[in-house]
C-alpha positions as CSV (number, residue, x, y, z in Angstrom):
1,M,97.5,138.3,92.7
2,S,96.6,141.8,91.6
3,S,95.5,142.3,88.0
4,T,98.2,145.0,87.7
5,H,100.8,142.3,88.2
6,A,99.3,139.8,85.7
7,G,101.9,137.5,84.4
8,A,104.3,138.1,87.3
9,T,105.1,135.1,89.5
10,P,104.6,135.3,93.2
11,E,108.4,135.1,93.6
12,R,108.9,138.2,91.4
13,I,106.1,140.1,93.3
14,E,107.8,139.3,96.6
15,L,111.2,140.4,95.2
16,A,109.7,143.6,94.0
17,R,108.2,144.2,97.5
18,A,111.6,143.4,99.1
19,I,113.4,145.8,96.8
20,A,110.9,148.6,97.4
21,A,111.1,148.1,101.1
22,S,114.9,147.7,101.5
23,L,116.5,150.1,99.1
24,P,115.2,153.3,100.7
25,K,117.0,152.3,103.8
26,F,120.4,152.7,102.0
27,G,119.4,156.2,100.8
28,E,118.2,157.1,104.3
29,W,121.5,155.9,105.8
30,A,123.6,157.9,103.3
31,S,121.6,161.0,103.5
32,T,121.2,161.1,107.3
33,S,124.9,162.1,107.4
34,R,124.0,165.7,106.9
35,Q,127.2,167.3,108.2
36,F,130.7,166.0,107.8
37,D,133.5,167.3,109.9
38,T,136.6,166.8,107.8
39,P,140.1,168.0,108.6
40,Y,139.5,170.6,105.9
41,S,136.1,172.0,106.8
42,R,132.5,171.1,107.7
43,L,130.5,170.1,104.7
44,G,126.8,169.3,104.2
45,Y,125.4,166.3,102.3
46,R,124.7,168.3,99.1
47,R,128.3,169.6,98.8
48,I,129.7,166.1,99.5
49,S,127.3,164.7,96.8
50,I,128.5,167.3,94.3
51,L,132.1,166.3,95.0
52,W,131.1,162.6,94.5
53,V,129.4,163.3,91.2
54,L,132.4,165.3,89.9
55,R,135.0,162.8,91.2
56,H,133.3,159.8,89.7
57,G,132.3,161.4,86.4
58,L,128.6,160.8,87.0
59,V,127.9,163.7,84.6
60,E,129.5,164.0,81.2
61,P,132.3,166.6,81.1
62,K,130.1,168.9,78.9
63,E,127.3,168.6,81.6
64,A,129.7,169.6,84.4
65,T,128.0,173.0,84.6
66,T,125.6,174.6,87.1
67,T,122.8,173.8,84.7
68,G,123.9,170.2,84.2
69,L,124.3,169.6,87.9
70,A,120.9,171.1,88.5
71,R,119.4,168.7,85.9
72,L,121.1,165.8,87.7
73,Y,119.7,166.9,91.1
74,R,116.3,167.9,89.5
75,V,116.4,171.4,90.9
76,Q,116.6,174.8,89.3
77,P,120.2,176.1,88.7
78,S,119.7,178.9,91.2
79,V,119.4,176.2,93.9
80,L,123.0,175.1,93.3
81,T,124.5,178.5,92.7
82,R,125.1,179.3,96.4
83,A,126.5,175.8,97.1
84,L,128.9,176.0,94.2
85,A,129.9,179.5,95.1
86,S,130.8,178.4,98.7
87,M,132.6,175.4,97.4
88,E,134.6,177.5,95.0
89,T,135.5,179.9,97.9
90,A,136.6,176.9,100.0
91,G,138.8,175.7,97.1
92,L,136.9,172.5,96.6
93,I,135.9,173.2,93.0
94,S,136.8,175.7,90.3
95,R,134.4,177.4,88.0
96,T,135.5,178.7,84.6
97,V,133.5,180.6,82.0
98,D,133.0,178.5,78.8
99,A,135.1,179.8,75.9
100,D,132.2,179.2,73.5
101,D,129.3,180.5,75.7
102,S,130.0,183.1,78.4
103,R,126.7,182.2,80.1
104,V,128.0,178.7,80.9
105,H,130.3,178.0,83.9
106,R,132.3,174.8,83.8
107,V,132.7,173.1,87.2
108,E,135.7,171.0,88.1
109,I,136.8,169.4,91.3
110,T,140.1,170.6,92.7
111,E,142.9,168.6,94.4
112,L,141.5,169.8,97.8
113,G,138.0,168.7,96.7
114,L,139.4,165.3,95.8
115,E,141.0,165.0,99.2
116,V,137.8,165.9,101.0
117,R,135.8,163.5,98.9
118,R,138.3,160.7,99.6
119,Y,138.1,161.4,103.3
120,V,134.3,161.2,103.4
121,E,134.2,158.3,101.0
122,D,136.5,156.4,103.4
123,L,134.0,157.1,106.2
124,Y,131.2,155.6,104.2
125,I,133.2,152.6,103.0
126,G,134.4,152.0,106.5
127,E,130.9,151.8,107.8
128,V,129.8,149.5,105.0
129,L,132.8,147.2,105.5
130,E,131.9,146.9,109.2
131,A,128.4,146.1,108.3
132,I,129.4,143.3,105.8
133,A,132.2,141.9,107.9
134,P,130.1,139.1,109.3
135,L,129.3,137.8,105.8
136,P,131.1,134.7,104.7
137,D,133.5,135.1,101.8
138,R,131.3,132.9,99.6
139,A,128.6,135.5,99.8
140,I,130.6,138.4,98.5
141,C,130.6,137.5,94.8
142,P,126.8,136.9,94.6
143,L,126.1,140.0,96.6
144,T,128.3,142.0,94.3
145,E,126.4,140.7,91.3
146,S,123.1,141.5,93.0
147,V,124.2,145.0,93.8
148,Q,125.1,145.5,90.1
149,M,121.6,144.2,89.1
150,L,120.0,146.5,91.7
151,D,121.9,149.4,90.3
152,G,120.4,148.6,86.9
153,I,117.0,148.3,88.3
154,A,117.4,151.7,90.1
155,G,118.4,153.2,86.7
156,E,115.3,151.8,85.1
157,L,113.1,153.1,87.9
158,D,114.7,156.5,87.4
159,R,114.0,156.5,83.7
160,R,110.4,155.5,84.4
161,R,110.1,158.4,86.9
162,F,111.4,160.7,84.2
163,D,108.7,159.5,81.9
164,R,106.1,160.2,84.5
165,T,107.5,163.6,85.7
166,C,109.2,164.9,82.6
167,R,112.2,165.8,84.8
168,A,115.7,164.9,83.7
169,P,117.0,161.5,84.9
170,H,120.4,161.1,86.4
171,D,121.9,159.8,83.2
172,A,120.2,162.3,80.9
173,A,123.4,162.7,78.9
174,E,123.2,159.2,77.5
């Protein structure tokens, strides 16, 4: 056992290895769907991701700005400006000038944006449902609990990365 893992049981070390090896596969699967042909338009992964974030409230309402979204994605605001402008032109989002600070543009998902997001989400959910179809019913509850725990672990790893890189974590608003 490595001295950097002092105190960790062999089972925990193997679990850590399995998590580190398995989880990137999910991200790769999700992000390899670079272009989505929807009944409304063709959208790239970044735009779909922005719709997901807005729909599911993954940023606090006060952080639903170009700067807040850039912080979430760990990019400069200028990187998102073009994507947000095209999404606004397509009617997927609306941007309004903040009444208290004219430099701030509030971003909201529109009804059309919600429809597009639901369409793409159904594609993802359908694929996952097909992949888990062979699982016995008795495995669903423990797997759900495990996914919740993994989500917590991913959040902790994100916070640790923030500590190392000094870049905003996904839940910086907390």
